[in-house]
N, CA, C and O of each residue as an XYZ file, in Angstrom:
760
protein
N     120.874    141.066     89.611
C     119.493    141.384     89.179
C     118.702    140.272     89.189
O     119.136    139.186     88.805
N     117.454    140.443     89.634
C     116.402    139.428     89.714
C     115.562    139.470     88.538
O     115.187    140.567     88.124
N     115.218    138.382     87.940
C     114.353    138.354     86.830
C     113.263    137.469     87.120
O     113.541    136.283     87.295
N     111.969    137.875     87.208
C     110.878    137.008     87.447
C     109.905    136.829     86.346
O     109.621    137.759     85.591
N     109.418    135.711     86.248
C     108.614    135.524     85.055
C     107.301    134.742     85.719
O     107.426    133.978     86.676
N     106.333    134.964     85.235
C     104.971    134.507     85.597
C     104.280    133.847     84.325
O     104.273    134.421     83.236
N     103.744    132.698     84.521
C     103.024    132.032     83.594
C     101.542    131.654     83.987
O     101.185    131.479     85.152
N     100.807    131.559     83.003
C      99.366    131.159     83.362
C      98.960    130.067     82.424
O      99.321    130.113     81.249
N      98.269    129.144     82.857
C      97.704    128.028     82.063
C      96.168    127.969     82.420
O      95.812    128.053     83.595
N      95.269    127.824     81.395
C      93.905    127.675     81.539
C      93.590    126.235     81.070
O      94.052    125.799     80.016
N      92.836    125.550     81.839
C      92.410    124.173     81.491
C      90.793    124.337     81.198
O      90.072    125.031     81.915
N      90.350    123.648     80.117
C      89.058    123.628     79.994
C      88.590    122.085     79.761
O      89.197    121.373     78.961
N      87.648    121.686     80.392
C      87.269    120.183     80.213
C      85.748    120.150     79.865
O      84.890    120.811     80.450
N      85.560    119.382     78.944
C      84.097    119.175     78.538
C      83.898    117.706     78.360
O      84.849    116.938     78.218
N      82.627    117.319     78.370
C      82.202    115.913     78.126
C      80.813    115.749     77.863
O      80.076    116.730     77.970
N      80.350    114.624     77.527
C      78.790    114.334     77.296
C      78.762    112.865     77.546
O      79.739    112.122     77.636
N      77.459    112.543     77.646
C      77.032    111.094     77.950
C      76.359    110.683     76.706
O      75.447    111.319     76.178
N      76.891    109.516     76.245
C      76.436    109.014     74.885
C      75.474    107.781     75.213
O      75.767    107.021     76.136
N      74.477    107.617     74.550
C      73.745    106.359     74.657
C      72.446    106.522     75.644
O      71.652    105.602     75.836
N      72.343    107.776     76.223
C      71.267    107.878     77.180
C      69.954    107.730     76.451
O      69.818    108.380     75.414
N      68.975    106.959     76.864
C      67.768    106.836     76.222
C      66.657    106.324     77.212
O      66.917    105.700     78.241
N      65.403    106.652     76.794
C      64.367    106.223     77.479
C      63.800    104.772     76.952
O      63.802    104.559     75.739
N      63.388    103.922     77.732
C      62.908    102.574     77.072
C      61.530    102.225     77.725
O      61.249    102.529     78.884
N      60.702    101.562     76.875
C      59.519    101.159     77.294
C      59.378     99.597     77.302
O      59.964     98.954     76.432
N      58.662     98.999     78.202
C      58.533     97.594     78.046
C      57.043     97.327     78.289
O      56.369     98.098     78.972
N      56.550     96.248     77.732
C      55.219     95.740     77.883
C      55.259     94.490     78.188
O      56.037     93.760     77.574
N      54.492     94.014     79.127
C      54.545     92.537     79.427
C      53.037     92.066     79.295
O      52.072     92.668     79.766
N      53.001     90.834     78.544
C      51.574     90.216     78.287
C      51.554     89.045     79.263
O      52.410     88.161     79.296
N      50.424     89.137     80.098
C      50.387     88.153     81.078
C      48.885     87.514     81.200
O      47.931     88.261     81.418
N      48.728     86.216     81.063
C      47.530     85.696     81.163
C      47.375     84.683     82.412
O      48.381     84.171     82.903
N      46.271     84.450     82.838
C      46.128     83.609     84.118
C      44.862     82.733     83.824
O      43.818     83.268     83.453
N      44.964     81.446     83.987
C      43.760     80.477     83.953
C      43.339     80.189     85.420
O      44.245     80.125     86.251
N      42.185     80.026     85.780
C      41.552     79.535     86.981
C      40.586     78.423     86.525
O      39.615     78.677     85.812
N      40.895     77.127     86.979
C      39.958     75.972     86.652
C      39.435     75.543     88.015
O      40.158     75.397     89.001
N      38.069     75.346     87.987
C      37.483     74.779     89.231
C      36.516     73.550     88.661
O      35.617     73.712     87.836
N      36.879     72.333     89.253
C      35.963     71.328     88.741
C      34.981     70.931     90.068
O      35.387     70.728     91.212
N      33.831     70.888     89.682
C      32.685     70.584     90.793
C      32.051     69.163     90.362
O      31.857     68.894     89.177
N      31.751     68.300     91.383
C      31.074     67.003     90.996
C      29.528     67.333     90.878
O      29.101     68.457     91.145
N      28.740     66.329     90.477
C      27.386     66.527     90.030
C      26.529     67.219     91.286
O      25.459     67.776     91.044
N      26.983     67.161     92.437
C      26.372     67.702     93.672
C      26.869     69.114     93.826
O      26.358     69.745     94.751
N      27.732     69.700     93.122
C      28.300     70.966     93.295
C      29.454     71.045     94.234
O      29.914     72.139     94.564
N      29.968     69.843     94.703
C      31.253     69.929     95.669
C      32.430     70.189     94.822
O      32.593     69.646     93.729
N      33.267     71.053     95.365
C      34.604     71.339     94.799
C      35.547     70.060     94.834
O      35.851     69.585     95.929
N      35.996     69.517     93.702
C      36.748     68.379     93.457
C      38.232     68.802     93.614
O      39.020     68.348     94.444
N      38.494     69.808     92.617
C      39.924     70.271     92.622
C      39.832     71.732     91.907
O      38.855     72.078     91.242
N      40.920     72.500     92.122
C      40.991     73.865     91.733
C      42.534     74.134     91.428
O      43.478     73.813     92.150
N      42.587     74.844     90.101
C      44.042     75.113     89.694
C      44.073     76.497     89.168
O      43.235     76.796     88.316
N      44.993     77.444     89.594
C      45.119     78.736     89.122
C      46.659     78.970     88.917
O      47.511     78.858     89.799
N      46.872     79.311     87.617
C      48.212     79.444     87.250
C      48.344     80.431     86.005
O      47.429     80.613     85.202
N      49.520     81.010     85.943
C      49.753     81.815     84.754
C      49.995     81.057     83.649
O      50.476     79.933     83.799
N      49.684     81.584     82.291
C      49.750     81.007     81.076
C      50.865     81.307     80.303
O      51.686     82.131     80.703
N      50.995     80.697     79.178
C      52.052     81.119     78.110
C      51.356     81.801     77.084
O      50.489     81.164     76.486
N      51.588     83.052     76.748
C      51.147     83.681     75.430
C      52.148     83.317     74.348
O      53.307     83.730     74.365
N      51.631     82.495     73.370
C      52.497     81.889     72.374
C      52.907     82.924     71.361
O      52.330     84.008     71.281
N      53.889     82.581     70.605
C      54.531     83.538     69.569
C      53.385     84.033     68.560
O      53.324     85.209     68.203
N      52.469     83.041     68.121
C      51.467     83.592     67.228
C      50.414     84.385     67.845
O      49.672     85.093     67.165
N      50.315     84.283     69.219
C      49.365     85.240     70.065
C      50.081     86.662     70.131
O      49.456     87.707     69.949
N      51.388     86.617     70.395
C      52.122     87.976     70.405
C      52.029     88.564     69.165
O      51.672     89.742     69.131
N      52.327     87.866     67.925
C      52.269     88.493     66.537
C      50.823     88.993     66.280
O      50.616     90.036     65.659
N      49.833     88.220     66.775
C      48.582     88.672     66.534
C      48.351     90.123     67.206
O      47.939     91.079     66.549
N      48.659     90.188     68.593
C      48.584     91.329     69.190
C      49.286     92.631     68.512
O      48.701     93.702     68.351
N      50.408     92.412     68.204
C      51.234     93.444     67.660
C      50.614     93.844     66.205
O      50.470     95.009     65.836
N      50.292     92.774     65.492
C      49.584     93.156     64.148
C      48.302     93.900     64.237
O      48.110     94.781     63.399
N      47.298     93.640     65.238
C      46.213     94.275     65.279
C      46.496     95.603     65.836
O      45.849     96.523     65.336
N      47.329     95.893     66.766
C      47.711     97.191     67.328
C      48.251     98.217     66.333
O      47.815     99.363     66.233
N      49.284     97.672     65.576
C      50.153     98.499     64.806
C      50.089     98.406     63.305
O      50.607     99.292     62.625
N      49.448     97.322     62.726
C      49.455     97.189     61.371
C      48.013     96.776     60.992
O      47.064     97.084     61.712
N      47.868     96.074     59.850
C      46.534     95.783     59.264
C      46.018     94.450     59.652
O      45.040     93.990     59.062
N      46.601     93.802     60.594
C      46.082     92.410     60.952
C      44.603     92.701     61.361
O      44.310     93.668     62.066
N      43.606     91.729     60.836
C      42.274     91.730     61.159
C      42.015     91.288     62.655
O      42.573     90.316     63.167
N      41.066     92.145     63.330
C      40.862     91.746     64.668
C      39.970     90.547     64.760
O      39.006     90.361     64.018
N      40.355     89.744     65.721
C      39.425     88.439     65.975
C      38.578     89.015     67.143
O      39.075     89.497     68.161
N      37.154     88.910     66.873
C      36.286     89.430     68.036
C      35.720     88.311     68.907
O      35.160     88.624     69.957
N      35.815     87.142     68.580
C      35.282     86.019     69.354
C      36.336     84.930     69.637
O      36.785     84.325     68.663
N      36.784     84.614     70.891
C      37.693     83.490     71.307
C      37.057     82.483     72.011
O      36.028     82.723     72.643
N      37.622     81.238     71.967
C      37.083     80.175     72.667
C      38.185     79.517     73.536
O      39.386     79.514     73.269
N      37.542     78.918     74.702
C      38.483     78.195     75.602
C      38.217     76.745     75.253
O      37.128     76.303     74.888
N      39.439     75.994     75.421
C      39.330     74.610     75.305
C      40.219     73.935     76.391
O      41.054     74.578     77.027
N      39.988     72.565     76.575
C      40.735     71.874     77.707
C      41.850     70.984     76.940
O      41.740     70.548     75.794
N      42.866     70.822     77.753
C      43.918     69.917     77.200
C      43.734     68.708     78.137
O      43.278     68.761     79.279
N      44.213     67.462     77.394
C      44.139     66.333     78.139
C      45.482     65.888     78.526
O      46.476     66.292     77.922
N      45.551     65.045     79.543
C      46.840     64.415     79.946
C      46.942     62.925     79.686
O      45.997     62.352     79.144
N      48.042     62.258     80.044
C      49.202     62.797     80.670
C      50.326     63.330     79.657
O      50.315     63.020     78.466
N      51.161     64.044     80.154
C      52.186     64.378     79.427
C      52.097     65.628     78.461
O      52.875     65.781     77.520
N      51.121     66.471     78.763
C      50.888     67.730     77.901
C      52.161     68.494     78.275
O      52.699     68.481     79.383
N      52.603     69.229     77.079
C      53.657     70.211     77.275
C      53.293     71.384     76.428
O      52.659     71.192     75.390
N      53.689     72.735     76.839
C      53.426     73.834     76.095
C      54.703     74.591     75.702
O      55.627     74.598     76.515
N      54.834     75.205     74.573
C      55.966     75.888     74.072
C      55.714     77.106     73.347
O      54.675     77.173     72.691
N      56.535     78.105     73.370
C      56.065     79.356     72.594
C      55.892     79.273     71.206
O      55.270     80.155     70.613
N      56.433     78.194     70.555
C      56.187     78.080     69.084
C      54.935     77.306     68.754
O      54.637     77.084     67.581
N      54.162     76.873     69.808
C      52.794     76.013     69.522
C      52.028     76.938     68.622
O      52.123     78.166     68.622
N      51.228     76.175     67.824
C      50.173     76.651     67.069
C      49.052     75.558     67.153
O      49.254     74.482     67.716
N      47.857     75.892     66.563
C      46.745     75.022     66.700
C      47.064     73.723     65.919
O      46.556     72.652     66.251
N      47.940     73.842     64.845
C      48.227     72.599     64.109
C      49.434     72.026     64.454
O      49.727     70.984     63.868
N      50.279     72.517     65.356
C      51.525     71.938     65.848
C      51.788     72.296     67.323
O      52.209     73.385     67.712
N      51.514     71.339     68.013
C      51.601     71.609     69.539
C      51.930     70.295     70.274
O      51.887     69.196     69.720
N      52.289     70.508     71.673
C      52.773     69.103     72.383
C      51.646     68.721     73.176
O      51.938     68.213     74.259
N      50.471     68.836     72.916
C      49.349     68.348     73.702
C      48.253     67.947     72.813
O      48.273     68.223     71.614
N      47.223     67.253     73.417
C      45.943     66.814     72.681
C      44.878     67.356     73.480
O      44.952     67.383     74.708
N      43.739     67.854     72.738
C      42.701     68.470     73.287
C      41.758     67.459     74.067
O      41.653     66.331     73.585
N      41.112     67.737     75.145
C      40.185     66.937     75.835
C      38.860     67.438     75.324
O      38.538     68.623     75.411
N      38.070     66.472     74.768
C      36.808     66.925     74.219
C      35.536     66.114     74.842
O      34.440     66.088     74.282
N      35.803     65.506     75.981
C      34.788     64.755     76.760
C      33.833     65.702     77.442
O      33.659     65.589     78.655
N      33.227     66.594     76.774
C      32.158     67.523     77.347
C      31.058     67.597     76.375
O      31.276     67.437     75.174
N      29.737     67.862     76.904
C      28.672     67.769     76.204
C      28.362     69.124     75.298
O      27.563     69.102     74.361
N      29.087     70.291     75.695
C      28.885     71.421     74.862
C      29.179     71.159     73.475
O      30.143     70.448     73.189
N      28.395     71.697     72.531
C      28.527     71.391     71.000
C      29.993     71.913     70.551
O      30.660     71.289     69.726
N      30.356     72.889     71.051
C      31.775     73.581     70.597
C      32.579     73.970     71.802
O      32.111     73.893     72.938
N      33.865     74.413     71.527
C      34.482     75.035     72.671
C      33.849     76.289     73.178
O      33.137     76.986     72.456
N      34.116     76.574     74.442
C      33.195     77.498     75.060
C      33.814     78.959     74.845
O      35.007     79.206     75.022
N      32.934     79.821     74.474
C      33.281     81.321     74.198
C      33.210     81.942     75.653
O      32.216     81.837     76.372
N      34.281     82.547     75.979
C      34.243     83.252     77.331
C      33.595     84.666     77.086
O      33.797     85.309     76.056
N      32.812     85.087     78.109
C      32.250     86.584     78.025
C      33.189     87.456     78.548
O      33.178     87.762     79.740
N      34.145     87.957     77.618
C      35.164     88.774     78.210
C      34.714     90.307     78.293
O      34.050     90.856     77.414
N      35.123     90.874     79.361
C      34.906     92.286     79.492
C      35.690     93.247     78.564
O      36.587     92.784     77.859
N      35.430     94.386     78.540
C      36.232     95.419     77.737
C      37.465     95.616     78.557
O      37.427     95.504     79.782
N      38.582     95.913     77.890
C      39.802     96.248     78.426
C      39.746     97.512     79.346
O      39.250     98.579     78.986
N      40.322     97.275     80.607
C      40.081     98.467     81.556
C      41.259     99.512     81.014
O      42.232     99.174     80.339
N      40.966    100.778     81.437
C      41.838    101.818     81.171
C      42.853    102.130     82.269
O      42.697    103.168     82.912
N      43.813    101.373     82.522
C      44.601    101.403     83.671
C      45.939    100.723     83.370
O      46.069    100.141     82.294
N      46.903    100.760     84.223
C      48.166     99.941     84.026
C      48.247     99.032     85.232
O      48.635     99.519     86.294
N      47.904     97.707     85.161
C      47.853     96.989     83.876
C      46.311     97.283     83.298
O      45.366     97.644     83.999
N      46.278     97.049     81.879
C      44.918     96.954     81.371
C      44.507     95.522     81.332
O      45.298     94.630     81.028
N      43.159     95.296     81.670
C      42.822     93.958     82.103
C      41.576     93.536     81.276
O      40.643     94.325     81.127
N      41.565     92.260     80.727
C      40.422     91.661     80.173
C      40.136     90.362     80.945
O      41.038     89.632     81.357
N      38.851     90.124     81.114
C      38.507     88.861     82.057
C      37.118     88.431     81.602
O      36.356     89.128     80.931
N      36.877     87.173     82.056
C      35.545     86.559     82.152
C      35.112     86.252     83.611
O      34.164     85.501     83.839
N      35.774     86.806     84.516
C      35.688     86.413     85.804
C      34.191     86.601     86.271
O      33.725     85.815     87.096
N      33.476     87.569     85.786
C      32.071     87.635     86.236
C      31.222     86.533     85.631
O      30.129     86.323     86.158
N      31.585     85.820     84.610
C      30.853     84.680     84.005
C      31.788     83.746     83.601
O      32.108     83.843     82.416
N      32.403     82.730     84.342
C      33.396     81.812     83.901
C      32.817     80.791     82.895
O      31.676     80.384     83.111
N      33.465     80.356     81.861
C      33.046     79.480     80.817
C      32.853     78.247     81.627
O      33.600     77.964     82.563
N      31.802     77.488     81.243
C      31.459     76.146     81.813
C      31.564     75.096     80.853
O      31.068     75.240     79.735
N      32.264     73.879     81.238
C      32.446     72.719     80.452
C      31.573     71.603     81.119
O      31.880     71.258     82.260
N      30.606     71.067     80.550
C      29.818     69.884     81.149
C      30.424     68.633     80.669
O      30.304     68.201     79.523
N      31.117     68.054     81.673
C      31.786     66.849     81.364
C      30.885     65.578     81.180
O      30.010     65.337     82.012
N      31.088     64.775     80.111
C      30.281     63.651     79.983
C      31.047     62.447     79.632
O      30.573     61.556     78.927
N      32.274     62.423     80.143
C      33.107     61.272     79.971
C      34.246     61.035     81.200
O      34.674     61.974     81.871
N      34.565     59.979     81.342
C      35.780     59.885     82.233
C      36.963     60.110     81.637
O      37.177     59.564     80.555
N      37.888     60.903     82.193
C      39.125     61.383     81.558
C      40.111     62.050     82.364
O      40.048     61.966     83.591
N      41.083     62.754     81.747
C      41.994     63.375     82.565
C      42.202     64.817     81.817
O      42.380     64.980     80.610
N      42.134     65.817     82.829
C      42.292     67.183     82.124
C      43.714     67.652     82.578
O      44.113     67.491     83.732
N      44.397     68.202     81.660
C      45.907     68.580     82.028
C      46.104     70.120     81.715
O      47.234     70.600     81.807
N      45.055     70.875     81.358
C      45.323     72.242     81.195
C      44.298     72.930     80.367
O      43.171     72.436     80.328
N      44.575     74.077     79.661
C      43.660     74.754     78.853
C      44.213     75.654     77.843
O      45.418     75.895     77.909
N      43.474     76.214     76.872
C      43.965     76.998     75.872
C      42.842     78.139     75.419
O      41.637     78.049     75.654
N      43.427     79.115     74.794
C      42.431     80.085     74.148
C      42.761     80.130     72.713
O      43.924     80.225     72.321
N      41.657     80.056     71.861
C      41.924     80.055     70.414
C      40.781     80.670     69.743
O      39.732     80.840     70.364
N      40.924     81.059     68.362
C      39.916     81.577     67.610
C      38.973     80.699     66.942
O      38.028     81.156     66.300
N      39.211     79.353     67.079
C      38.274     78.476     66.417
C      37.482     77.717     67.441
O      38.049     77.267     68.437
N      36.151     77.548     67.233
C      35.204     77.011     68.109
C      35.120     75.442     68.000
O      34.493     74.828     68.863
N      35.719     74.796     66.991
C      35.506     73.434     66.689
C      36.291     72.496     67.792
O      37.500     72.560     68.011
N      35.479     71.727     68.357
C      36.181     70.721     69.330
C      37.083     69.864     68.541
O      36.659     69.289     67.538
N      38.430     69.733     68.977
C      39.238     68.864     68.384
C      39.868     69.559     67.166
O      40.826     68.970     66.666
N      39.487     70.694     66.624
C      39.916     71.451     65.433
C      41.378     71.810     65.599
O      41.914     72.010     66.689
N      41.975     71.872     64.413
C      43.448     72.198     64.367
C      43.753     73.344     63.542
O      44.870     73.484     63.044
N      42.716     74.257     63.356
C      42.912     75.513     62.571
C      42.541     76.695     63.578
O      41.989     76.492     64.660
N      42.889     77.889     63.124
C      42.714     79.132     63.992
C      43.876     79.616     64.631
O      44.937     79.003     64.518
N      43.786     80.604     65.259
C      44.950     81.303     65.934
C      44.975     80.884     67.446
O      44.000     81.066     68.176
N      46.038     80.366     67.833
C      46.217     79.863     69.198
C      46.838     80.975     69.979
O      48.002     81.269     69.710
N      46.138     81.692     71.007
C      46.597     82.827     71.656
C      47.484     82.496     72.965
O      48.536     83.086     73.210
N      46.940     81.498     73.761
C      47.605     81.137     75.019
C      47.308     79.860     75.382
O      46.290     79.362     74.900
N      48.072     79.139     76.231
C      47.809     77.841     76.605
C      48.431     77.726     77.983
O      49.251     78.572     78.339
N      48.030     76.565     78.899
C      48.695     76.272     79.976
C      48.658     74.778     80.427
O      47.535     74.300     80.584
N      49.599     74.083     80.627
C      49.602     72.770     81.163
C      49.754     72.858     82.680
O      50.592     73.595     83.199
N      48.890     72.059     83.394
C      48.927     72.103     84.902
C      50.468     71.888     85.414
O      51.233     71.129     84.819
N      50.801     72.544     86.439
C      52.012     72.278     87.106
C      51.763     71.252     88.096
O      50.619     70.799     88.157
N      52.708     70.787     88.929
C      52.674     69.717     89.900
C      51.478     69.985     90.695
O      51.327     71.148     91.068
N      50.536     69.051     91.045
C      50.724     67.593     90.837
C      50.158     67.213     89.497
O      49.845     66.029     89.368
N      49.963     68.078     88.409
C      49.637     67.862     87.070
C      48.352     67.454     86.819
O      47.443     68.081     87.362
N      48.068     66.422     86.023
C      46.822     66.145     85.401
C      45.808     65.791     86.461
O      46.145     65.267     87.522
N      44.444     66.114     86.127
C      43.410     65.977     87.143
C      42.241     65.049     86.471
O      41.895     65.163     85.295
N      41.742     64.208     87.304
C      40.717     63.280     86.800
C      39.280     63.970     86.809
O      38.906     64.814     87.623
N      38.566     63.460     85.772
C      37.208     64.014     85.661
C      36.178     62.774     85.311
O      36.524     61.828     84.604
N      35.059     62.884     85.812
C      33.998     61.882     85.413
C      32.734     62.553     84.825
O      32.516     63.762     84.916
N      31.943     61.687     84.230
C      30.716     62.367     83.685
C      29.876     62.968     84.733
O      29.804     62.346     85.793
N      29.267     64.010     84.622
C      28.562     64.834     85.586
C      29.358     65.924     86.196
O      28.787     66.819     86.819
N      30.642     65.900     86.053
C      31.498     67.046     86.558
C      31.236     68.283     85.735
O      30.797     68.185     84.589
N      31.486     69.396     86.277
C      31.346     70.648     85.696
C      32.691     71.387     85.944
O      33.092     71.547     87.097
N      33.381     71.832     84.885
C      34.630     72.627     85.047
C      34.259     73.990     84.656
O      33.680     74.222     83.594
N      34.589     74.900     85.507
C      34.484     76.369     85.216
C      35.894     77.022     84.956
O      36.839     76.831     85.722
N      35.968     77.728     83.938
C      37.397     78.305     83.426
C      37.154     79.852     83.444
O      36.222     80.393     82.848
N      38.097     80.504     84.195
C      38.180     81.909     84.172
C      39.520     82.304     83.607
O      40.578     81.882     84.073
N      39.430     83.155     82.553
C      40.681     83.670     81.826
C      40.840     85.221     82.104
O      39.936     86.015     81.841
N      42.036     85.591     82.648
C      42.263     87.002     82.822
C      43.579     87.303     82.120
O      44.585     86.629     82.340
N      43.555     88.266     81.321
C      44.669     88.712     80.465
C      45.048     90.187     80.885
O      44.178     91.019     81.140
N      46.217     90.423     80.934
C      46.668     91.918     81.250
C      47.896     92.306     80.406
O      48.739     91.479     80.056
N      47.943     93.553     80.115
C      49.133     94.190     79.534
C      49.523     95.131     80.488
O      48.718     95.911     80.995
N      50.870     95.100     80.798
C      51.399     96.122     81.825
C      52.658     96.807     81.246
O      53.509     96.187     80.609
N      52.716     98.099     81.504
C      53.828     98.854     80.843
C      54.807     99.253     81.992
O      55.828     99.893     81.738
């Protein structure tokens, strides 16, 4: 006699993916453009480089956007002197690796005429339509620039927002009668 048996087995498999998430990033980028012309209007040198938005500048942006930090409505550009200027994320107006160049006849640091932020990605603010002008009245060396909330030449208070020390070949010479025009462009990209 034959005896047959049959068996059946069902398999069910399930799974899920853990940790799936959407991320957002924002990048703060600034760029300085310096042009130095002699008393006759001839271009002596030009520098255009990205800057460093320092930690207190980042803190300021986050605070104004999302908490109760008071907005600063007027900013000022200044010049850095060389040789040996260095910039670091931890720099503030009272503690930094550079000295300010004050050999210009303007009574204060120069306030750039910044445009309203564009409604785009990136959102851009700039004074490219009206560069800040420094009227040089001394022989010296310029090694970079900075953006701060204090207009006092040589002052060490206020909020330092960004800074840039010139890359190679570094410091540039200026003499009385030169004019340095500075354009600052800042963008936030997501």
